[in-house]
N, C-alpha and C positions, 0 to 999 in steps of 0.2 A: 504493500500500500504506500508507505513513505519510507524515507531514510531516517526518520526521527527514531531515536533509540527507545522511546516510550510506545512505539506503535507495534504492538504484538498482542496476540489474543489474551484477553483477561488482564491486561496490564493495569487496569483501573482498580484492581484489588489492592494495589500498593498505594498507601496514603500520600507518599511523596509524588507519585505520578499524578494523582488527583490535584494536589496542590499546584504542581507545575501547569496543569491544564487550566486551573482557575486563573492563574496569573496571566494567561494568554487572552483572556476575554476582552481586554482593551485593544487588541490588535485591530487594525482598520477593517479587515475582511470579516470579522465576527462581531464587532462592537454594535452595529445597528441591530443585529439579531438578538444579542444579549439584552439590549435596551427594550426590545419588543417583549422578550420573555419576562423581564422585570415588570413591565406594564401589565402583562397578564395577571401576575400575582397581585399587583396593586389594585387591579380592577375586580379582585375577588374570584378569579377563575380557578384557583387551586394551585397545586404544586406542579409547575411545568419545568422539566429538565432543560438545561441549556444545550444548544447545538455544540457539536464538538469542534474546538478551534483547530484541530489537526486536519479537518476537512476544509472544503473550499469556501465555506461561508457565502458571502454575497456574490462571489465569483463563480458559484456552482452552475454547471451546465446540465447536470443530471440530479434530480431529486429522487431519493429512495423514500417513498411514502409508506410508512407502516400504519398501525392501527391506533394503539393507545399505549402510553408508557406504563411500566409496572409501578408498584408503590414506591420504589426507591431508585428507579432507573439504574438497576444493577449496583446500587450502593454508591454511585459516583456523582449523581446530580447532573449527568450529561446524557444526551442521546448519542451513543458512541458504539462503534464496533469493537472497542476495547473494553467494554463493560464486562463485569464478572458474572455472566449468566450464560446459559446454553445457547439462547437465540443470538446473542451478540457474538459469541464465539463462532457460531456457524456463519453469521453474516460476514465476519472478518475473512474467513476462508473462502466464502463464495465470491466476495468482491475481488479477492486476489485471483481466484480462478477465472473470473469474468474479465480480468484485465482492466477494471475500473480504478483509476488512480485517485488518490485522496484529493488532489487539487482540481478534480472535475466534479466531485459529488458533495451532496449534503444529505443528511438523514433527518426526517421529521415524521410526525404522527398526525393522522386525521384529527384525533382528539388529543391536543397537545399537553393536557394536564391529567394527573391522576386524581380521580374523583372518589376513591375509596371502594370501587367495585370493578370487577372484571367485565361484567355485562356491558353491552354497548347498545344504548337505546336510540330510537329515532331522534329524540331531543339532543342526545350527545352528538349525533351525526350532524344535525342542523347547526349546532353551535360550532362544531369543529370545522365545517365547511366555510363558515363566515371567517374564522381565523385563518384557514388555509389560504383564502384569497388575499388576506392582508400579508401573510408570510411570503406568498409568491411575488407580491409587489416589491419585496426586498431583494429579489433575485433577478436582476435585469438580464443576465446572460442565459437564463434557464431555457432549455429547448425540449427536454425529455423528462417525463415523470414515470417512474416504475412503481406501479400500484401493487403493494405487497400484502396479499390477503384479501378476504372477501369484503371487509369493511372499507379498506382502502380503495378497492375496485369501484365502490359506489361513488367515489369522488370523480369518476371519469368524466361526467358531463362538465364539471367545473374546469377540468384540465383542458378538455378539447375545445370548449368555447373560447378559451384564451389562445387557441392556435398552437398549443403545445402537443408534442407527441406523447401518447400514452402506451406503455407496455404493462402487461399484467403477469404477475407470478404468484406462486403459492408463498405462504409464510415460512420462514426458515426455522420455526420452532419445533421442539421435539414431538408435539402432538401430531403435526402434519407428517413428520418423518415416519411415525408409527402407523398412521392410518393410510397415508397416500404416498408411499415411497417413490413412485414414479414421478409424481408432481414435485416432490422435494428434490429429487435428483436432477430435475430439469431446470431448477432455479438458476444456476450459473449461466446456462446457455441463454435463458431469457435476458438476464442482466447484461450479458455480453453484447446483446443487440443494441444497447445504448451506445456502444462504441462506434457503431456504423455511421453515425452522423455527427460525432464530435469533431469539430473542425480544428485541426492542429495548426 
């Protein structure tokens, strides 16, 4: 993914790695997004993890759109493929297999905050889609959104009405791997298709 020494699977389990990541939130490519997340909390939307500063931030051309953060975002406070949980671990490896570079991508959720429950209601989705539009406005170079999982796939009309390319994949979590191994194994190939139109 990157040449940064902190970029390896589950690196966020290390408190020093988390502290170094927090110190990066003032960098120009991520500061507007960090300010947006802080505003979400001030507006009473709940605990929203920060975007990962090791990723592309506002320069992202590919958005990996997941569904909802867990209660602790892997214990790190970030949406990151370096988080200490099985889905993040798999995401790191699948991004690597797909050839997606960290300076091309950003990861976000349809429902950007944890609301105390795993269930995803129609009201959750409506609130999340409003925030998704605001988030996308902060990504001027974006051209492709990978919709990861069924709830993310329901954001497709919002993506396509903006003229962005939408790709759809299964979720990289262990439940999908157990129930639908063919779909799970196909994920890196779907993600790799985002490389087809990244302009170098």
